[in-house]
N, C-alpha and C positions, 0 to 999 in steps of 0.2 A: 579588224585592224591587225595587220601582221607586225610583230615586234622584231626589229633587227638587233643583233647583239653586236655591240661596239667595243672594240678593245684597242685602247690607245697605243699599246705596245705593238700590236700588229700593224697598225698604221705606220708607226715609226720605222719598223722592219721593211714594210713595203716601201717606203720612201728612200730608205738605204739602198735597197735592191735596185731602184729606178736609177739612183745616182750612180751606182756601180755600172750598171749597163751604159749610162750615158757616158761616162769616162772610160769605159771598157777596160776596167781594172780589177781583175779577180782579187779577192781580199781574203782567201782561205785561211791564210796564216794570221790575220788580224780578227777573225771572227770570235765573238764570245757569246754566250748564251744571253741573247737579248729578249727572251721571254722567261716568264715564270713556270717552272716545271710544275705540274699539277701535284697538289699535295692534299691529303685527307687526314684529318685529326678527330678521332672519335674517343669519347669518355664513356667507359662502361665499368660500373662497380668501382673497383680499387686500382683501376688502371686506365692508361690511355693507349690507343693504338695510333700510329703514324704510318701511313702509306704515302710513298712518293714515287711517281713514274720517272724512271731513269733508263729508257731504252738505249741500248747501244753503248753503255758506260761500263767497262769492265770492272768487276768487283774489286780488284786490287787499286783502284783509282777512287774508290768511295772511302770516306771516312766519317764516323759517327762519334761525337764527343758530348759529354754532359756535365752539368754543374747541378747545384741543388734545386734549381727551378727551371733550367734551361736545356735545350737539345740543339746541337749544332750539326748539320750534315753538309760535308763539303765534297765536292767530286770534280774530276776534269775530264774532258773528252778530247783526245788528241786527233788531229787531222791527219789522215794517211799521207805518205810521201807520194807525190806525183812522179811518174817516170818522165825521162826527157821528152818523149814524143807525145805526152798527154796534155791536153789543153781543156780546162774546165769551162763549159759554155754556161751552165746553170747548176747552182748548188743551193739547196735550201736546208742542208744539214747545219747543224750548230756546233761549234767547237770552241773550247776554251774551259774555264773554270767557273764554278759557280758556289754559293753557300746559301743555305736555308737555316735560319735562326727562328726556333720556337721558344716561346716563354709560357710555362704553365701557370695556372692560378694557384697551385699549391706546391709544396715540396716534393721531390720525386726521389724515389729509392735508386740512386745511381748505381748501386752494386748489383741490382737485379735486373737491369735493362737488357733486353735480348733483341737481336736483329737477324733477319734473314732476307735474302735477294733471290727473286726467282722470276724469270721471264721478263726482266726489266723492271720489275716492282720491288722496291726496298720496303720492308715491313719492319717497323721497330715497336716493340711492345715496351712501354714505360710505366711500371708500376708505381703507385702514389707511395710517399714515406708514410711509415706507421704513424708519425705524428699528424699526418694530414688525413687519416681515415677517421670517420665518425666513431665515437665511442659512446657506449651506453651508460649513462650516469644513474647510479642507483640512488633513489629518493628514500631518505630515512625518516621515520617517524620518531619524534622525541619520546622517551618513555618516562 
């Protein structure tokens, strides 16, 4: 038996594209990210690693903020200006703003968070706060 992958957001996007074609009204300037950009959150030892696929988004349009237990990544992707003689017939590119909010199960060290961006992948290293790291408790024998 073959399993088919179902994504409600893709279905909504397909319906929107069909309606755009029906009314023949390109909506490049109205488009927003209508799907969730892929994210990967991995915990290893005393830190988390967050990877987010953000192809085509310039580094200057990406912002990473943190609080004691949360990380928020925001970005925007601008549509290019069309020339007077250009007419878009099909566009599956996504434009607009988006925000990804992650809550961690323990406190994080906001001063030690680092981020890098390479080939459309944002990678954020989020160390756990010292108070969240396991401690070895010495067991004393009464004398």
